[in-house]
C-alpha positions in Angstrom: 23.7 -121.5 -111.9 22.5 -124.9 -110.7 21.5 -125.6 -107.1 22.8 -129.0 -105.9 22.0 -131.7 -105.0 20.3 -132.2 -108.3 19.5 -134.9 -110.9 22.8 -135.3 -112.7 21.8 -134.9 -116.4 21.4 -131.1 -116.2 25.0 -130.2 -116.0 26.3 -131.8 -119.2 23.2 -130.5 -121.0 24.0 -126.9 -120.2 27.7 -127.2 -121.1 27.5 -129.2 -124.3 24.3 -127.7 -125.9 24.6 -124.0 -124.9 28.3 -123.6 -124.3 27.7 -122.5 -120.8 29.8 -123.0 -117.7 27.7 -124.7 -115.0 28.2 -123.1 -111.6 26.9 -125.4 -108.8 25.3 -123.8 -105.8 25.7 -126.2 -102.8 22.5 -126.2 -100.8 22.6 -127.4 -97.2 20.4 -129.5 -94.8 20.4 -126.6 -92.3 18.4 -124.6 -94.8 16.2 -127.6 -95.7 18.1 -127.7 -99.0 16.3 -124.5 -100.1 17.9 -121.9 -102.3 18.4 -118.9 -100.0 19.0 -115.3 -101.1 22.4 -115.4 -99.5 23.5 -118.5 -101.5 22.2 -117.0 -104.8 23.9 -113.7 -104.1 27.2 -115.4 -103.5 27.0 -117.3 -106.8 26.0 -114.4 -109.1 28.8 -112.9 -111.2 28.8 -110.5 -114.2 28.8 -113.6 -116.4 25.7 -115.2 -114.9 23.0 -115.8 -117.5 20.4 -118.3 -116.2 19.3 -119.9 -112.9 17.9 -123.4 -112.7 15.1 -123.9 -110.1 14.4 -127.6 -109.6 11.7 -127.6 -106.9 10.2 -129.8 -105.6 13.6 -131.3 -105.7 15.0 -134.7 -106.8 16.8 -136.0 -104.8 16.2 -134.1 -101.5 12.4 -133.6 -101.7 13.0 -129.9 -100.8 10.4 -127.2 -101.8 10.5 -123.5 -102.2 7.6 -121.7 -100.4 6.3 -118.3 -101.3 8.6 -116.4 -99.0 11.6 -118.3 -100.3 10.8 -117.3 -103.9 9.9 -113.7 -102.9 13.4 -113.3 -101.4 15.3 -114.3 -104.7 13.0 -112.5 -107.3 14.7 -109.0 -106.7 18.1 -110.6 -107.3 16.9 -112.2 -110.6 15.5 -109.0 -111.9 18.5 -106.9 -110.7 21.0 -109.1 -112.6 18.7 -109.7 -115.6 18.8 -113.4 -115.2 16.7 -116.0 -117.1 15.2 -118.8 -115.1 14.6 -122.5 -116.0 12.1 -123.8 -113.5 11.6 -127.6 -113.5 8.4 -128.3 -111.7 7.8 -131.9 -112.6 6.9 -132.8 -109.0 4.6 -129.8 -108.5 1.5 -132.0 -107.9 3.4 -133.8 -105.0 3.6 -131.2 -102.3 2.8 -131.9 -98.7 2.9 -128.4 -97.1 0.3 -126.2 -98.5 0.0 -125.5 -102.3 3.0 -125.6 -104.6 4.2 -122.1 -105.5 5.9 -121.2 -108.8 8.4 -118.4 -109.7 6.2 -117.4 -112.6 3.6 -116.1 -110.2 5.7 -113.0 -109.4 5.7 -109.8 -111.4 8.4 -109.6 -114.1 9.2 -113.3 -114.0 6.9 -114.9 -116.7 8.6 -113.3 -119.6 12.1 -114.4 -118.5 11.2 -118.0 -117.4 11.1 -121.3 -119.1 8.6 -123.4 -117.2 9.1 -127.2 -117.5 6.6 -129.9 -116.4 5.2 -133.2 -117.6 2.9 -136.1 -116.9 5.5 -138.6 -115.5 5.2 -137.9 -111.8 1.7 -136.4 -111.2 0.0 -139.1 -113.3 2.5 -141.9 -112.8 3.1 -141.9 -116.6 6.9 -142.2 -116.6 6.9 -144.7 -119.5 4.8 -142.5 -121.7 7.6 -139.9 -122.0 5.5 -136.8 -122.3 6.4 -133.4 -121.1 6.1 -129.7 -122.1 7.8 -126.3 -121.9 6.1 -122.9 -121.6 7.8 -119.6 -122.2 7.8 -116.4 -124.1 7.6 -116.9 -127.9 11.2 -115.6 -128.7 12.6 -118.2 -126.3 10.5 -121.0 -127.6 11.6 -120.2 -131.2 15.2 -120.7 -130.2 14.4 -123.9 -128.4 12.6 -125.3 -131.4 15.9 -125.1 -133.4 17.3 -127.9 -131.2 14.0 -129.8 -130.5 12.9 -130.3 -134.1 16.1 -132.3 -134.9 16.0 -134.4 -131.8 12.4 -135.6 -132.0 9.5 -135.1 -134.5 6.7 -135.0 -131.9 5.4 -136.8 -128.9 3.7 -140.2 -129.6 0.0 -139.9 -130.5 -1.0 -142.5 -127.9 0.9 -140.6 -125.2 -0.9 -137.4 -126.1 -4.4 -139.0 -125.9 -3.5 -140.6 -122.6 -2.4 -137.3 -121.2 -5.7 -135.7 -122.3 -7.5 -138.5 -120.4 -5.4 -138.0 -117.3 -6.1 -134.2 -117.3 -9.9 -134.7 -117.7 -10.4 -137.7 -115.4 -7.3 -138.2 -113.2 -7.3 -135.5 -110.6 -9.0 -137.6 -107.9 -6.4 -140.3 -108.5 -3.6 -137.7 -108.1 -5.1 -136.6 -104.8 -5.3 -140.2 -103.5 -1.7 -140.9 -104.7 -0.5 -137.7 -102.9 -2.1 -138.8 -99.7 -0.6 -142.3 -100.0 2.9 -140.8 -100.6 2.5 -138.5 -97.6 1.7 -141.5 -95.4 4.8 -143.3 -96.6 6.9 -140.1 -96.2 5.8 -139.8 -92.5 6.5 -143.5 -92.0 10.1 -143.2 -93.1 10.7 -140.1 -91.1 9.3 -141.7 -88.0 11.5 -144.7 -88.3 14.6 -142.7 -89.2 14.0 -140.8 -85.9 13.8 -144.1 -84.0 17.0 -145.3 -85.7 18.9 -142.1 -84.9 19.3 -141.4 -88.6 19.5 -137.6 -89.2 17.0 -136.4 -91.9 15.4 -133.0 -92.5 11.7 -133.1 -93.3 11.1 -133.0 -97.1 7.8 -131.6 -98.2 7.8 -132.5 -101.9 8.4 -135.2 -104.5 8.7 -138.8 -103.2 12.2 -138.9 -101.8 13.9 -138.6 -98.4 17.5 -137.7 -98.2 19.0 -138.8 -94.8 22.5 -138.1 -93.7 24.9 -141.0 -93.2 27.9 -139.0 -92.2 27.8 -140.3 -88.6 28.7 -143.8 -89.9 32.1 -142.8 -91.3 31.4 -144.2 -94.7 31.2 -142.4 -98.0 27.9 -142.3 -99.8 29.0 -144.9 -102.3 30.5 -147.2 -99.6 27.2 -147.0 -97.6 25.0 -147.7 -100.7 27.2 -150.5 -102.0 27.4 -152.3 -98.6 23.7 -151.9 -98.0 23.0 -153.4 -101.4 25.5 -156.2 -101.0 24.8 -157.1 -97.4 21.0 -156.4 -97.0 19.8 -156.4 -100.6 18.4 -152.9 -100.2 19.0 -150.4 -103.0 19.5 -146.7 -102.4 21.2 -144.0 -104.5 24.4 -142.4 -103.1 24.1 -138.7 -102.6 27.3 -137.8 -104.5 25.4 -139.0 -107.7 23.7 -135.7 -107.5 26.7 -133.5 -107.2 29.7 -133.1 -104.8 27.5 -131.4 -102.2 25.5 -134.7 -101.9 28.4 -136.5 -100.3 27.4 -137.9 -96.9 23.7 -138.5 -97.9 21.7 -141.2 -99.6 18.5 -140.9 -101.6 15.6 -143.2 -100.7 12.4 -143.3 -102.8 9.1 -144.0 -101.1 7.3 -144.8 -104.4 6.8 -148.3 -103.1 4.2 -150.2 -101.1 4.1 -149.8 -97.3 5.0 -153.5 -97.0 8.2 -153.1 -99.1 9.2 -149.9 -97.3 8.8 -151.6 -93.9 10.9 -154.5 -95.1 13.6 -152.1 -96.4 13.5 -150.2 -93.1 14.1 -153.5 -91.1 17.1 -154.3 -93.2 18.4 -150.7 -93.1 18.0 -150.7 -89.3 20.0 -153.9 -89.0 22.7 -152.5 -91.3 23.0 -149.3 -89.3 23.3 -151.2 -86.1 26.0 -153.4 -87.6 28.2 -150.5 -88.8 27.6 -148.5 -85.6 29.1 -151.5 -83.8 32.0 -151.4 -86.1 32.6 -147.7 -85.4 33.9 -148.4 -82.0 36.8 -150.4 -83.5 37.0 -150.7 -87.2 35.7 -147.2 -88.1 37.9 -145.5 -85.5 40.9 -147.5 -86.6 40.4 -146.4 -90.2 40.2 -142.8 -89.2 43.3 -143.0 -86.9 45.5 -145.2 -89.0 44.6 -144.4 -92.5 43.8 -140.7 -92.3 46.2 -139.5 -89.6 49.4 -141.5 -89.3 50.6 -145.1 -88.6 51.4 -145.8 -84.9 48.8 -143.3 -83.6 47.7 -143.6 -80.0 44.4 -145.2 -79.4 44.2 -144.6 -75.7 40.8 -142.8 -76.1 39.4 -145.7 -78.2 40.6 -148.9 -76.5 40.6 -148.5 -72.7 39.2 -150.5 -69.8 41.0 -150.0 -66.5 39.1 -152.9 -64.9 39.5 -155.4 -67.6 41.3 -158.7 -66.9 41.1 -160.6 -70.2 40.4 -158.1 -72.9 42.7 -160.0 -75.2 39.7 -162.1 -76.1 37.9 -159.0 -77.4 41.0 -157.9 -79.4 41.2 -161.4 -80.9 37.7 -161.0 -82.4 38.9 -158.0 -84.3 42.0 -159.6 -85.9 40.1 -160.2 -89.2 39.2 -156.5 -89.3 42.8 -155.5 -88.6 43.9 -157.7 -91.5 41.4 -156.1 -93.8 42.9 -152.8 -92.8 46.3 -154.0 -93.9 47.7 -154.3 -90.4 51.2 -155.7 -90.3 51.9 -155.2 -86.6 50.5 -154.4 -83.2 52.2 -153.0 -80.1 50.7 -153.8 -76.7 51.8 -151.6 -73.9 51.1 -151.1 -70.1 50.3 -147.5 -69.6 49.1 -146.8 -66.1 51.8 -144.3 -65.2 51.4 -140.5 -65.7 55.2 -140.3 -66.1 56.0 -140.9 -69.8 59.6 -142.1 -68.9 58.6 -144.6 -66.1 59.1 -148.2 -66.9 60.0 -151.4 -65.0 58.6 -154.7 -63.8 55.5 -153.2 -62.4 54.4 -152.3 -65.9 55.0 -155.8 -67.1 52.9 -157.2 -64.3 50.1 -154.8 -65.1 49.9 -155.7 -68.8 50.0 -159.4 -67.9 46.8 -158.8 -65.9 45.2 -157.5 -69.1 46.5 -160.3 -71.2 44.7 -162.9 -69.2 46.0 -166.5 -68.9 49.1 -167.7 -70.8 46.9 -170.0 -72.9 44.6 -167.1 -73.9 47.5 -164.8 -74.9 49.3 -167.6 -76.7 46.2 -168.4 -78.7 45.9 -164.7 -79.6 49.5 -164.5 -80.7 49.2 -167.7 -82.8 46.1 -166.4 -84.5 47.7 -163.0 -85.2 50.9 -164.7 -86.6 48.7 -167.0 -88.7 47.3 -163.9 -90.4 50.7 -162.3 -90.8 50.2 -159.8 -88.0 53.3 -159.2 -85.9 52.9 -158.6 -82.1 55.2 -156.4 -80.1 54.9 -156.2 -76.3 56.1 -152.9 -74.9 57.0 -153.2 -71.2 59.2 -150.1 -71.1 57.5 -147.1 -72.5 54.2 -146.0 -70.8 52.5 -143.2 -72.6 49.5 -142.1 -70.6 47.4 -142.9 -67.5 45.6 -146.0 -68.9 45.9 -149.7 -68.1 46.2 -150.7 -71.8 47.2 -149.1 -75.0 47.0 -150.5 -78.5 49.6 -148.0 -79.7 50.5 -149.0 -83.2 49.2 -150.5 -86.4 51.5 -150.5 -89.4 50.0 -150.3 -92.9 51.1 -152.7 -95.6 52.0 -149.9 -97.9 54.8 -148.8 -95.5 58.1 -150.6 -96.0 59.0 -152.4 -92.7 62.6 -153.5 -91.8 63.2 -157.2 -91.3 65.0 -157.3 -88.0 63.0 -157.4 -84.7 64.7 -154.4 -83.2 64.4 -152.6 -86.6 60.7 -153.2 -86.6 60.4 -151.7 -83.1 62.5 -148.7 -84.1 60.4 -148.2 -87.2 57.2 -148.1 -85.1 58.9 -145.7 -82.6 60.2 -143.4 -85.4 56.6 -143.0 -86.7 55.0 -142.6 -83.3 53.6 -139.2 -82.4 55.3 -139.3 -78.9 58.8 -140.1 -80.3 60.3 -137.0 -78.8 60.0 -138.4 -75.2 62.9 -140.8 -75.7 63.7 -144.2 -76.9 62.8 -147.3 -74.8 65.7 -149.4 -73.6 64.3 -152.9 -73.2 61.7 -153.7 -75.9 60.5 -157.3 -75.9 59.4 -159.1 -79.1 56.9 -161.9 -78.8 
């Protein structure tokens, strides 16, 4: 059983080397990504053998406090489980002292304790770690280990001895510096409106980017491409990491501030897109073509909003838009139509020159415009009622195009318009 999000190399290790079946336990931000008794109880079956405890956690920075561990120990003992506890970040804890599962009665003899020098002593390149457990377990581990590596490099061993004897003050200073950077990031995330639980371990923060309507990979790729800031998408740490990104604060304050500036600008940019591009993607790609956007595009007092729509033509093209229907929709009666409607939409369209320029730009991009003066849908002065996707096959005739839109419209049951006008 493997709590997720978690550094991705552990799953294939269990499956390929021990013939086990990895069972992910999806941890949640509402629990501060801690393993709760309830989550563990739900995951345990009669086939369960071993529980992985990766705390302090990479990528979330979550920790397990004494009361969290106390809650799960009875379950471990009851079901006779082994525990693999990876405590490589144990020296980097910002809320009291780090607590280990091996402190509790009955746990030492069934636990494999893993640690190393990479994080506490900033010795990642020296590749030196260790495992502690009961002798019968270590004897079995040796069967694999002795054919993978002869021994740790001698220079790394002497360096680790020097670190243990002389490095504790440096570890304390480094922990204080990391804590300062941690608080800096959380403060700026709060100012940005970026949701993030407070992590108390390791040197990572794990903010949620779900509000932006992008997947973790899309967000990370765009941030790298557009702002030259690198983060790790949350789904790299398991399916439950989708909607999050991992940010390391093992950098200088200056670099972190520069990254925050770029991240703030990027978040503002995609928040601005949400009002149009993001909403359009959700409506037209995830629901159905021809969906009503009356709750998205509406301004009863507008006189020349066509200028605003023109600015978004490139975005519509990116979305694969082949056609737009413009309709006057100020009547509450869905079957009302006539010249009054036509006059009302002309108010919205602005001057003839403005609208003609809009149509020419749209046609130049291959986007067809349909003006609906006969089929009001709701009590609004303007409705952008249909965008057709390229992957749909469109008829060639003008009236056929209109009928195709209408056939795919969610309000098609109200009747067919009698006087469509193609521009």
